[in-house]
N, C-alpha and C positions, 0 to 999 in steps of 0.2 A: 415898302411899308407892308405890315401884316395887320389884317383885321381878323379878330376872333369873334365869330358869331355864335351866340348861345341862345337857344330857344327853350323855354320852360313851360311845362303844363303843370299847374298847381293842383294839389289835392283838392277835392270838392269843397272842403271847409274854407279854403283860401281862394278858390276860384270865383271871385266876385270883385266888384269895384273897390271895396275897402281892402281886400286882401292884395289885389294888384297894386294899389296905391302904397300900401305898407312895404311891399317888396321893392317897388321902384325907388321910394325914398331911402330905404335902408341900403339898397345896392349903391346908389349914388354916394351916400355918406360913407359907407364902409370901403368902397373900392377907390374912391378919390384919393390921390396922393400916394398910392402904392407905386414904388419905383418900377420903372419900365413901361408903365401904361401912360401913353400920351393923351388919351382921350377915352372917356367912358360915356356911352350913349345907351339909354334905357328907354324902352317903349312898351306901350300896351297896344293890343290889336286895334286897328283903325277901321275894320270892317267885319262883317259877320263871318266871312270865309276864314280870316285869320283867327278870330275868336273861337271858331269851331275846333282849331287844332292847338293853339298856343295861348298862354296868358301874358307872357313877358318875353321881350327880346332884349338881349344885352349885346352890345358891340364894344369890344375893347381894341383900341388902335395902338399899335407898337411901331417904332421906327424900324425895327429889324426883327428877324426870327430869333436872334440871340436874346432878345428881351422877354420872350414868352415864358420860358421855363423858370427863370428866377421870379417872375411875377406870380406864376402858379404856385410856387413853393413858399412865397412870402407868408409869414405867420398871420398877417392881417387878412390875406386872401383865404388862407386855410380856415381861420376862425369864422369868417363870413360864410364860406361854403358849408363847413361841417356843422357849425352850431346854429346858423340862421336859415340858410337856404334849403339844405338837404331835408330837414324835417317837414318842409312845406311842399316838396316836389313829388309829383306823380311820375313825370317823364322829363328828362333833360337831354338835349342833343347839342353838340358843339363841334365846330370846325374852324380851322385857320385857313385864311386865303391870303396869298400875296396879291396886292392890288396896285393898280396904276390909277392916277387921278388926272382928269382933264380939267383945267381951270378955265373959267369964262363961260359964256352962254353955250348951251348945247346946240 
């Protein structure tokens, strides 16, 4: 399984509760249903330390590494990134990780 972690620092005019809410809602709406993505998880900072660095986190879960590139090239993904997200972004960082999951209580 591959998880793509995206961290976004919004431009000052969007770096507020209303701006974060808009990005979260739009991200879930626009990225849901794109082929290859098994799950989309979007969050806002839960503490002051996170808020000092980032406004939004996005995790996209894929069943395999082969699903990542087609997802990234999908026209719906490109429209979301190019037309909606990029104009609002000050800094964006992203990485892909191959993950293992343990089921049950830790």
